[in-house]
TITORFI-54061 format. One record per residue (C-alpha): x, y, z; chain. Coordinates in pm, 1 decimal, padded with zeros to 6 digits. Example, Ala and Ser with C-alpha at 12.3 -4.5 7.8 and 13.67 -1.06 7.14 Angstrom:
2
<pt><east>01230.0</east><north>-00450.0</north><up>00780.0</up><chain>A</chain></pt>
<pt><east>01367.0</east><north>-00106.0</north><up>00714.0</up><chain>A</chain></pt>
//
This chain:
246
<pt><east>21550.0</east><north>-10959.9</north><up>-05612.9</up><chain>A</chain></pt>
<pt><east>21383.2</east><north>-11148.5</north><up>-05896.4</up><chain>A</chain></pt>
<pt><east>21713.3</east><north>-11163.8</north><up>-06087.5</up><chain>A</chain></pt>
<pt><east>21878.7</east><north>-11313.1</north><up>-05778.5</up><chain>A</chain></pt>
<pt><east>21602.2</east><north>-11572.7</north><up>-05748.5</up><chain>A</chain></pt>
<pt><east>21649.4</east><north>-11673.0</north><up>-06111.2</up><chain>A</chain></pt>
<pt><east>22025.6</east><north>-11711.2</north><up>-06071.4</up><chain>A</chain></pt>
<pt><east>22030.6</east><north>-11900.0</north><up>-05743.1</up><chain>A</chain></pt>
<pt><east>21988.0</east><north>-12277.3</north><up>-05740.4</up><chain>A</chain></pt>
<pt><east>22000.0</east><north>-12467.4</north><up>-05409.4</up><chain>A</chain></pt>
<pt><east>21846.4</east><north>-12793.4</north><up>-05528.4</up><chain>A</chain></pt>
<pt><east>22173.1</east><north>-12977.8</north><up>-05451.2</up><chain>A</chain></pt>
<pt><east>22114.7</east><north>-12898.0</north><up>-05083.2</up><chain>A</chain></pt>
<pt><east>21763.6</east><north>-13042.6</north><up>-05067.5</up><chain>A</chain></pt>
<pt><east>21871.3</east><north>-13401.7</north><up>-04983.1</up><chain>A</chain></pt>
<pt><east>22052.1</east><north>-13267.3</north><up>-04673.5</up><chain>A</chain></pt>
<pt><east>21726.2</east><north>-13151.8</north><up>-04511.5</up><chain>A</chain></pt>
<pt><east>21667.8</east><north>-13398.2</north><up>-04228.8</up><chain>A</chain></pt>
<pt><east>21353.9</east><north>-13264.6</north><up>-04058.7</up><chain>A</chain></pt>
<pt><east>20986.5</east><north>-13322.9</north><up>-04141.2</up><chain>A</chain></pt>
<pt><east>20909.5</east><north>-13081.6</north><up>-04425.5</up><chain>A</chain></pt>
<pt><east>20590.5</east><north>-12948.8</north><up>-04580.1</up><chain>A</chain></pt>
<pt><east>20610.6</east><north>-12790.5</north><up>-04925.4</up><chain>A</chain></pt>
<pt><east>20307.1</east><north>-12574.8</north><up>-05006.7</up><chain>A</chain></pt>
<pt><east>20226.4</east><north>-12466.5</north><up>-05361.5</up><chain>A</chain></pt>
<pt><east>19972.9</east><north>-12201.1</north><up>-05459.2</up><chain>A</chain></pt>
<pt><east>19787.1</east><north>-12346.5</north><up>-05756.6</up><chain>A</chain></pt>
<pt><east>19706.6</east><north>-11996.8</north><up>-05882.2</up><chain>A</chain></pt>
<pt><east>20066.2</east><north>-11870.8</north><up>-05873.6</up><chain>A</chain></pt>
<pt><east>20138.2</east><north>-11741.0</north><up>-06222.8</up><chain>A</chain></pt>
<pt><east>20514.7</east><north>-11714.1</north><up>-06163.5</up><chain>A</chain></pt>
<pt><east>20588.0</east><north>-12063.6</north><up>-06034.8</up><chain>A</chain></pt>
<pt><east>20448.1</east><north>-12380.4</north><up>-06189.2</up><chain>A</chain></pt>
<pt><east>20296.7</east><north>-12664.4</north><up>-05989.4</up><chain>A</chain></pt>
<pt><east>20576.9</east><north>-12886.7</north><up>-06118.2</up><chain>A</chain></pt>
<pt><east>20836.4</east><north>-12663.6</north><up>-05952.0</up><chain>A</chain></pt>
<pt><east>20686.8</east><north>-12724.6</north><up>-05608.3</up><chain>A</chain></pt>
<pt><east>20659.6</east><north>-13095.6</north><up>-05680.2</up><chain>A</chain></pt>
<pt><east>21029.0</east><north>-13110.6</north><up>-05775.2</up><chain>A</chain></pt>
<pt><east>21126.3</east><north>-12936.6</north><up>-05451.3</up><chain>A</chain></pt>
<pt><east>20921.2</east><north>-13180.3</north><up>-05243.7</up><chain>A</chain></pt>
<pt><east>21064.1</east><north>-13478.0</north><up>-05434.9</up><chain>A</chain></pt>
<pt><east>21418.0</east><north>-13361.0</north><up>-05354.8</up><chain>A</chain></pt>
<pt><east>21365.1</east><north>-13349.3</north><up>-04977.2</up><chain>A</chain></pt>
<pt><east>21364.8</east><north>-13689.8</north><up>-04805.1</up><chain>A</chain></pt>
<pt><east>21015.1</east><north>-13770.2</north><up>-04675.9</up><chain>A</chain></pt>
<pt><east>20871.6</east><north>-13427.5</north><up>-04759.0</up><chain>A</chain></pt>
<pt><east>20498.4</east><north>-13380.0</north><up>-04803.0</up><chain>A</chain></pt>
<pt><east>20353.3</east><north>-13176.7</north><up>-05089.4</up><chain>A</chain></pt>
<pt><east>20030.5</east><north>-12978.8</north><up>-05048.4</up><chain>A</chain></pt>
<pt><east>19843.2</east><north>-12731.9</north><up>-05265.2</up><chain>A</chain></pt>
<pt><east>19615.0</east><north>-12445.3</north><up>-05185.6</up><chain>A</chain></pt>
<pt><east>19395.6</east><north>-12220.8</north><up>-05396.9</up><chain>A</chain></pt>
<pt><east>19543.4</east><north>-11906.3</north><up>-05249.1</up><chain>A</chain></pt>
<pt><east>19822.2</east><north>-11846.3</north><up>-04998.1</up><chain>A</chain></pt>
<pt><east>19672.7</east><north>-11624.6</north><up>-04730.7</up><chain>A</chain></pt>
<pt><east>19784.4</east><north>-11591.8</north><up>-04372.9</up><chain>A</chain></pt>
<pt><east>19488.5</east><north>-11797.9</north><up>-04257.1</up><chain>A</chain></pt>
<pt><east>19530.4</east><north>-12080.0</north><up>-04510.0</up><chain>A</chain></pt>
<pt><east>19905.3</east><north>-12105.9</north><up>-04456.7</up><chain>A</chain></pt>
<pt><east>19863.7</east><north>-12105.5</north><up>-04079.0</up><chain>A</chain></pt>
<pt><east>19610.4</east><north>-12388.6</north><up>-04087.3</up><chain>A</chain></pt>
<pt><east>19834.7</east><north>-12601.1</north><up>-04310.2</up><chain>A</chain></pt>
<pt><east>20135.3</east><north>-12535.9</north><up>-04086.5</up><chain>A</chain></pt>
<pt><east>19946.1</east><north>-12606.1</north><up>-03763.2</up><chain>A</chain></pt>
<pt><east>19811.4</east><north>-12935.8</north><up>-03895.0</up><chain>A</chain></pt>
<pt><east>20153.7</east><north>-13045.9</north><up>-04016.1</up><chain>A</chain></pt>
<pt><east>20333.0</east><north>-12948.9</north><up>-03694.6</up><chain>A</chain></pt>
<pt><east>20070.5</east><north>-13122.9</north><up>-03484.0</up><chain>A</chain></pt>
<pt><east>20122.8</east><north>-13446.9</north><up>-03674.7</up><chain>A</chain></pt>
<pt><east>20500.9</east><north>-13428.4</north><up>-03628.8</up><chain>A</chain></pt>
<pt><east>20511.3</east><north>-13296.9</north><up>-03272.8</up><chain>A</chain></pt>
<pt><east>20707.1</east><north>-13536.9</north><up>-03046.8</up><chain>A</chain></pt>
<pt><east>20532.3</east><north>-13698.4</north><up>-02754.3</up><chain>A</chain></pt>
<pt><east>20568.2</east><north>-13518.4</north><up>-02418.7</up><chain>A</chain></pt>
<pt><east>20914.9</east><north>-13551.9</north><up>-02263.6</up><chain>A</chain></pt>
<pt><east>21044.4</east><north>-13743.3</north><up>-02566.8</up><chain>A</chain></pt>
<pt><east>21347.8</east><north>-13512.1</north><up>-02583.9</up><chain>A</chain></pt>
<pt><east>21457.9</east><north>-13622.5</north><up>-02239.5</up><chain>A</chain></pt>
<pt><east>21343.8</east><north>-13983.1</north><up>-02241.7</up><chain>A</chain></pt>
<pt><east>21608.7</east><north>-14241.4</north><up>-02318.1</up><chain>A</chain></pt>
<pt><east>21600.8</east><north>-14401.5</north><up>-02660.6</up><chain>A</chain></pt>
<pt><east>21836.9</east><north>-14623.0</north><up>-02853.3</up><chain>A</chain></pt>
<pt><east>21938.4</east><north>-14667.5</north><up>-03214.5</up><chain>A</chain></pt>
<pt><east>22229.3</east><north>-14708.0</north><up>-03449.8</up><chain>A</chain></pt>
<pt><east>22450.4</east><north>-14410.0</north><up>-03534.3</up><chain>A</chain></pt>
<pt><east>22787.0</east><north>-14327.2</north><up>-03686.2</up><chain>A</chain></pt>
<pt><east>22989.6</east><north>-14163.7</north><up>-03411.1</up><chain>A</chain></pt>
<pt><east>23266.2</east><north>-13907.8</north><up>-03465.2</up><chain>A</chain></pt>
<pt><east>23508.1</east><north>-13827.2</north><up>-03187.1</up><chain>A</chain></pt>
<pt><east>23766.7</east><north>-13548.7</north><up>-03224.3</up><chain>A</chain></pt>
<pt><east>24029.5</east><north>-13442.3</north><up>-02974.1</up><chain>A</chain></pt>
<pt><east>24314.3</east><north>-13190.2</north><up>-02985.1</up><chain>A</chain></pt>
<pt><east>24657.9</east><north>-13346.5</north><up>-03022.9</up><chain>A</chain></pt>
<pt><east>24878.3</east><north>-13301.5</north><up>-02713.9</up><chain>A</chain></pt>
<pt><east>24649.3</east><north>-13045.1</north><up>-02551.7</up><chain>A</chain></pt>
<pt><east>24846.2</east><north>-13054.6</north><up>-02224.6</up><chain>A</chain></pt>
<pt><east>25169.2</east><north>-12947.6</north><up>-02394.2</up><chain>A</chain></pt>
<pt><east>24985.4</east><north>-12679.4</north><up>-02592.1</up><chain>A</chain></pt>
<pt><east>24832.9</east><north>-12541.5</north><up>-02272.9</up><chain>A</chain></pt>
<pt><east>25177.0</east><north>-12518.6</north><up>-02114.7</up><chain>A</chain></pt>
<pt><east>25325.7</east><north>-12351.8</north><up>-02423.7</up><chain>A</chain></pt>
<pt><east>25044.0</east><north>-12105.7</north><up>-02498.0</up><chain>A</chain></pt>
<pt><east>24911.0</east><north>-12050.6</north><up>-02149.7</up><chain>A</chain></pt>
<pt><east>24573.1</east><north>-12166.7</north><up>-02027.8</up><chain>A</chain></pt>
<pt><east>24375.6</east><north>-11856.9</north><up>-02133.8</up><chain>A</chain></pt>
<pt><east>24522.0</east><north>-11843.5</north><up>-02485.9</up><chain>A</chain></pt>
<pt><east>24474.9</east><north>-12216.5</north><up>-02539.4</up><chain>A</chain></pt>
<pt><east>24115.8</east><north>-12211.5</north><up>-02419.5</up><chain>A</chain></pt>
<pt><east>24037.4</east><north>-11915.9</north><up>-02647.9</up><chain>A</chain></pt>
<pt><east>24179.0</east><north>-12099.3</north><up>-02951.3</up><chain>A</chain></pt>
<pt><east>24001.3</east><north>-12419.1</north><up>-02848.9</up><chain>A</chain></pt>
<pt><east>23666.7</east><north>-12239.7</north><up>-02811.1</up><chain>A</chain></pt>
<pt><east>23702.5</east><north>-12085.9</north><up>-03156.9</up><chain>A</chain></pt>
<pt><east>23785.9</east><north>-12423.4</north><up>-03308.4</up><chain>A</chain></pt>
<pt><east>23501.3</east><north>-12586.9</north><up>-03116.8</up><chain>A</chain></pt>
<pt><east>23255.1</east><north>-12350.1</north><up>-03283.3</up><chain>A</chain></pt>
<pt><east>23410.1</east><north>-12413.0</north><up>-03624.5</up><chain>A</chain></pt>
<pt><east>23388.8</east><north>-12790.3</north><up>-03584.9</up><chain>A</chain></pt>
<pt><east>23027.0</east><north>-12783.0</north><up>-03470.8</up><chain>A</chain></pt>
<pt><east>22935.9</east><north>-12571.6</north><up>-03772.8</up><chain>A</chain></pt>
<pt><east>23121.7</east><north>-12814.2</north><up>-04000.0</up><chain>A</chain></pt>
<pt><east>22941.1</east><north>-13110.2</north><up>-03843.9</up><chain>A</chain></pt>
<pt><east>22600.4</east><north>-12950.1</north><up>-03896.2</up><chain>A</chain></pt>
<pt><east>22688.1</east><north>-12864.3</north><up>-04258.0</up><chain>A</chain></pt>
<pt><east>22739.7</east><north>-13238.0</north><up>-04313.5</up><chain>A</chain></pt>
<pt><east>22402.9</east><north>-13327.5</north><up>-04156.5</up><chain>A</chain></pt>
<pt><east>22556.3</east><north>-13438.1</north><up>-03828.1</up><chain>A</chain></pt>
<pt><east>22447.5</east><north>-13359.7</north><up>-03472.7</up><chain>A</chain></pt>
<pt><east>22715.7</east><north>-13226.1</north><up>-03237.5</up><chain>A</chain></pt>
<pt><east>22651.7</east><north>-13338.2</north><up>-02883.2</up><chain>A</chain></pt>
<pt><east>22625.6</east><north>-13055.5</north><up>-02634.7</up><chain>A</chain></pt>
<pt><east>22830.7</east><north>-13075.7</north><up>-02320.1</up><chain>A</chain></pt>
<pt><east>23130.5</east><north>-13232.9</north><up>-02491.3</up><chain>A</chain></pt>
<pt><east>23370.6</east><north>-12939.2</north><up>-02521.3</up><chain>A</chain></pt>
<pt><east>23695.5</east><north>-12939.7</north><up>-02714.4</up><chain>A</chain></pt>
<pt><east>23983.4</east><north>-13033.2</north><up>-02487.9</up><chain>A</chain></pt>
<pt><east>23764.4</east><north>-13309.3</north><up>-02348.0</up><chain>A</chain></pt>
<pt><east>23666.7</east><north>-13399.5</north><up>-02706.0</up><chain>A</chain></pt>
<pt><east>23399.9</east><north>-13309.0</north><up>-02958.7</up><chain>A</chain></pt>
<pt><east>23142.9</east><north>-13580.9</north><up>-03011.5</up><chain>A</chain></pt>
<pt><east>22891.9</east><north>-13596.8</north><up>-03296.0</up><chain>A</chain></pt>
<pt><east>22653.2</east><north>-13851.1</north><up>-03445.2</up><chain>A</chain></pt>
<pt><east>22546.7</east><north>-13905.4</north><up>-03806.3</up><chain>A</chain></pt>
<pt><east>22299.6</east><north>-14124.0</north><up>-03990.4</up><chain>A</chain></pt>
<pt><east>22526.0</east><north>-14152.3</north><up>-04298.2</up><chain>A</chain></pt>
<pt><east>22876.0</east><north>-14303.4</north><up>-04294.0</up><chain>A</chain></pt>
<pt><east>22967.3</east><north>-14105.1</north><up>-04606.0</up><chain>A</chain></pt>
<pt><east>22867.5</east><north>-13774.8</north><up>-04448.8</up><chain>A</chain></pt>
<pt><east>23045.6</east><north>-13865.6</north><up>-04125.1</up><chain>A</chain></pt>
<pt><east>23369.7</east><north>-13931.9</north><up>-04313.6</up><chain>A</chain></pt>
<pt><east>23336.1</east><north>-13610.2</north><up>-04513.1</up><chain>A</chain></pt>
<pt><east>23275.7</east><north>-13419.4</north><up>-04187.7</up><chain>A</chain></pt>
<pt><east>23577.9</east><north>-13580.9</north><up>-04020.3</up><chain>A</chain></pt>
<pt><east>23805.0</east><north>-13484.9</north><up>-04310.2</up><chain>A</chain></pt>
<pt><east>23670.9</east><north>-13129.4</north><up>-04305.2</up><chain>A</chain></pt>
<pt><east>23720.6</east><north>-13111.0</north><up>-03927.0</up><chain>A</chain></pt>
<pt><east>24079.4</east><north>-13227.2</north><up>-03969.3</up><chain>A</chain></pt>
<pt><east>24144.0</east><north>-12947.2</north><up>-04218.1</up><chain>A</chain></pt>
<pt><east>23979.9</east><north>-12698.8</north><up>-03980.8</up><chain>A</chain></pt>
<pt><east>24206.6</east><north>-12808.5</north><up>-03698.0</up><chain>A</chain></pt>
<pt><east>24516.1</east><north>-12778.5</north><up>-03918.6</up><chain>A</chain></pt>
<pt><east>24411.9</east><north>-12428.1</north><up>-04024.8</up><chain>A</chain></pt>
<pt><east>24361.6</east><north>-12324.4</north><up>-03661.5</up><chain>A</chain></pt>
<pt><east>24700.3</east><north>-12463.4</north><up>-03558.6</up><chain>A</chain></pt>
<pt><east>24532.6</east><north>-12719.7</north><up>-03331.2</up><chain>A</chain></pt>
<pt><east>24568.6</east><north>-13055.2</north><up>-03501.9</up><chain>A</chain></pt>
<pt><east>24317.6</east><north>-13324.0</north><up>-03416.2</up><chain>A</chain></pt>
<pt><east>24288.4</east><north>-13693.0</north><up>-03346.4</up><chain>A</chain></pt>
<pt><east>23979.1</east><north>-13812.4</north><up>-03536.0</up><chain>A</chain></pt>
<pt><east>23801.3</east><north>-14146.7</north><up>-03504.1</up><chain>A</chain></pt>
<pt><east>23476.6</east><north>-14295.4</north><up>-03636.1</up><chain>A</chain></pt>
<pt><east>23278.2</east><north>-14599.2</north><up>-03532.0</up><chain>A</chain></pt>
<pt><east>22921.8</east><north>-14717.0</north><up>-03592.1</up><chain>A</chain></pt>
<pt><east>22698.6</east><north>-14895.6</north><up>-03345.5</up><chain>A</chain></pt>
<pt><east>22405.4</east><north>-14874.6</north><up>-03109.0</up><chain>A</chain></pt>
<pt><east>22389.6</east><north>-14569.8</north><up>-02883.8</up><chain>A</chain></pt>
<pt><east>22158.6</east><north>-14458.0</north><up>-02606.2</up><chain>A</chain></pt>
<pt><east>22027.8</east><north>-14102.5</north><up>-02646.9</up><chain>A</chain></pt>
<pt><east>21920.3</east><north>-13915.0</north><up>-02336.9</up><chain>A</chain></pt>
<pt><east>21909.6</east><north>-13545.9</north><up>-02240.9</up><chain>A</chain></pt>
<pt><east>22082.6</east><north>-13435.4</north><up>-02562.0</up><chain>A</chain></pt>
<pt><east>22369.6</east><north>-13674.5</north><up>-02500.1</up><chain>A</chain></pt>
<pt><east>22469.6</east><north>-14019.0</north><up>-02622.0</up><chain>A</chain></pt>
<pt><east>22613.0</east><north>-14311.9</north><up>-02431.1</up><chain>A</chain></pt>
<pt><east>22722.1</east><north>-14667.4</north><up>-02491.5</up><chain>A</chain></pt>
<pt><east>23007.8</east><north>-14891.6</north><up>-02587.3</up><chain>A</chain></pt>
<pt><east>23011.3</east><north>-14761.9</north><up>-02946.4</up><chain>A</chain></pt>
<pt><east>23089.2</east><north>-14410.3</north><up>-02819.1</up><chain>A</chain></pt>
<pt><east>23378.6</east><north>-14544.6</north><up>-02613.3</up><chain>A</chain></pt>
<pt><east>23516.2</east><north>-14731.7</north><up>-02915.3</up><chain>A</chain></pt>
<pt><east>23500.3</east><north>-14415.2</north><up>-03130.8</up><chain>A</chain></pt>
<pt><east>23695.2</east><north>-14231.2</north><up>-02860.6</up><chain>A</chain></pt>
<pt><east>23958.6</east><north>-14507.8</north><up>-02841.3</up><chain>A</chain></pt>
<pt><east>23996.0</east><north>-14515.1</north><up>-03220.2</up><chain>A</chain></pt>
<pt><east>24048.3</east><north>-14138.5</north><up>-03231.7</up><chain>A</chain></pt>
<pt><east>24326.9</east><north>-14177.9</north><up>-02977.1</up><chain>A</chain></pt>
<pt><east>24508.7</east><north>-14414.9</north><up>-03214.0</up><chain>A</chain></pt>
<pt><east>24512.7</east><north>-14166.6</north><up>-03501.3</up><chain>A</chain></pt>
<pt><east>24809.5</east><north>-13951.0</north><up>-03592.3</up><chain>A</chain></pt>
<pt><east>24775.3</east><north>-13572.7</north><up>-03594.0</up><chain>A</chain></pt>
<pt><east>24515.5</east><north>-13474.9</north><up>-03852.8</up><chain>A</chain></pt>
<pt><east>24446.1</east><north>-13834.8</north><up>-03949.9</up><chain>A</chain></pt>
<pt><east>24099.5</east><north>-13993.1</north><up>-03968.2</up><chain>A</chain></pt>
<pt><east>24075.4</east><north>-14354.5</north><up>-03853.1</up><chain>A</chain></pt>
<pt><east>23757.4</east><north>-14559.6</north><up>-03892.9</up><chain>A</chain></pt>
<pt><east>23646.8</east><north>-14899.1</north><up>-03771.3</up><chain>A</chain></pt>
<pt><east>23580.3</east><north>-15189.2</north><up>-04006.7</up><chain>A</chain></pt>
<pt><east>23209.0</east><north>-15127.3</north><up>-03951.5</up><chain>A</chain></pt>
<pt><east>23228.2</east><north>-14772.4</north><up>-04087.1</up><chain>A</chain></pt>
<pt><east>23448.9</east><north>-14876.3</north><up>-04378.4</up><chain>A</chain></pt>
<pt><east>23197.9</east><north>-15144.6</north><up>-04477.7</up><chain>A</chain></pt>
<pt><east>22914.7</east><north>-14892.1</north><up>-04471.1</up><chain>A</chain></pt>
<pt><east>23098.0</east><north>-14628.9</north><up>-04674.0</up><chain>A</chain></pt>
<pt><east>23349.2</east><north>-14797.5</north><up>-04902.7</up><chain>A</chain></pt>
<pt><east>23130.9</east><north>-14775.6</north><up>-05214.0</up><chain>A</chain></pt>
<pt><east>23002.4</east><north>-14421.3</north><up>-05161.7</up><chain>A</chain></pt>
<pt><east>23253.2</east><north>-14211.7</north><up>-04969.4</up><chain>A</chain></pt>
<pt><east>23485.1</east><north>-14122.2</north><up>-05258.7</up><chain>A</chain></pt>
<pt><east>23794.7</east><north>-14197.5</north><up>-05048.3</up><chain>A</chain></pt>
<pt><east>24046.8</east><north>-14477.9</north><up>-05011.4</up><chain>A</chain></pt>
<pt><east>24102.3</east><north>-14683.0</north><up>-04698.0</up><chain>A</chain></pt>
<pt><east>24442.7</east><north>-14800.6</north><up>-04579.3</up><chain>A</chain></pt>
<pt><east>24440.6</east><north>-15105.9</north><up>-04353.4</up><chain>A</chain></pt>
<pt><east>24609.1</east><north>-15040.4</north><up>-04018.5</up><chain>A</chain></pt>
<pt><east>24539.6</east><north>-15386.5</north><up>-03881.3</up><chain>A</chain></pt>
<pt><east>24369.6</east><north>-15497.4</north><up>-03562.7</up><chain>A</chain></pt>
<pt><east>24421.0</east><north>-15285.2</north><up>-03254.3</up><chain>A</chain></pt>
<pt><east>24350.6</east><north>-15372.1</north><up>-02890.6</up><chain>A</chain></pt>
<pt><east>24137.0</east><north>-15102.8</north><up>-02732.2</up><chain>A</chain></pt>
<pt><east>24124.3</east><north>-15030.1</north><up>-02362.2</up><chain>A</chain></pt>
<pt><east>23801.2</east><north>-15158.1</north><up>-02212.5</up><chain>A</chain></pt>
<pt><east>23709.7</east><north>-15356.5</north><up>-02525.1</up><chain>A</chain></pt>
<pt><east>23740.5</east><north>-15735.4</north><up>-02509.3</up><chain>A</chain></pt>
<pt><east>23811.9</east><north>-15795.8</north><up>-02879.8</up><chain>A</chain></pt>
<pt><east>24065.2</east><north>-15617.2</north><up>-03098.9</up><chain>A</chain></pt>
<pt><east>23916.1</east><north>-15379.7</north><up>-03356.1</up><chain>A</chain></pt>
<pt><east>24038.8</east><north>-15352.7</north><up>-03715.7</up><chain>A</chain></pt>
<pt><east>24097.4</east><north>-14990.7</north><up>-03808.5</up><chain>A</chain></pt>
<pt><east>24147.7</east><north>-14816.3</north><up>-04140.4</up><chain>A</chain></pt>
<pt><east>24300.8</east><north>-14479.7</north><up>-04226.4</up><chain>A</chain></pt>
<pt><east>24095.0</east><north>-14259.9</north><up>-04458.2</up><chain>A</chain></pt>
<pt><east>24291.8</east><north>-14133.5</north><up>-04756.9</up><chain>A</chain></pt>
<pt><east>24124.0</east><north>-13828.5</north><up>-04909.8</up><chain>A</chain></pt>
<pt><east>24079.8</east><north>-13865.2</north><up>-05283.4</up><chain>A</chain></pt>
<pt><east>24184.7</east><north>-13499.0</north><up>-05324.4</up><chain>A</chain></pt>
//
């Protein structure tokens, strides 16, 4: 076990932690230096670092209870409506009606459910939040705080769809959304859905807003596809195809 601990290094994953985090270091630990705990805390966005003279069940519990109490959301905050800016990913199976007719409803739904689970895992691995209630066939919807991570997730989702034999339309847009009851609403969500409908099978299209946010950090190229009129949107939207650097 100790050999495994020495060989394993997950520090590259620390910046992906997106929840309030408390790092506790036992000052009397002879195996791990105080600096090691400090480095872990420094690698996690917004993490707090605390020390204790001795990790006992009682001491650890008190530290955890105090930290959780400080970060506990207000009553009903998970169901109350709130608004904010997000990068929105919308994915939909290409020509699902024809696939249903060719494979049969039961076989198609089984493949779609498997892919749905794969995509949601992929989204979470890229620090995104898949929205419950949006099931593949009607579309998978997810929100991100980082345009770079959203683009990386979209590319990975496209590869997952290709591997499953269910190619995807993929679109990204950024804008204000309303969050309520574990769902998101708003014009930005509708635009992301319309942009995904413009994409070719397996292609990722993004709005000018997303390209502007990510063009210096995403490690991809963008190919201008011009301005496109979108149903229900008064002004045309400039869209760009994402070209994977690989």
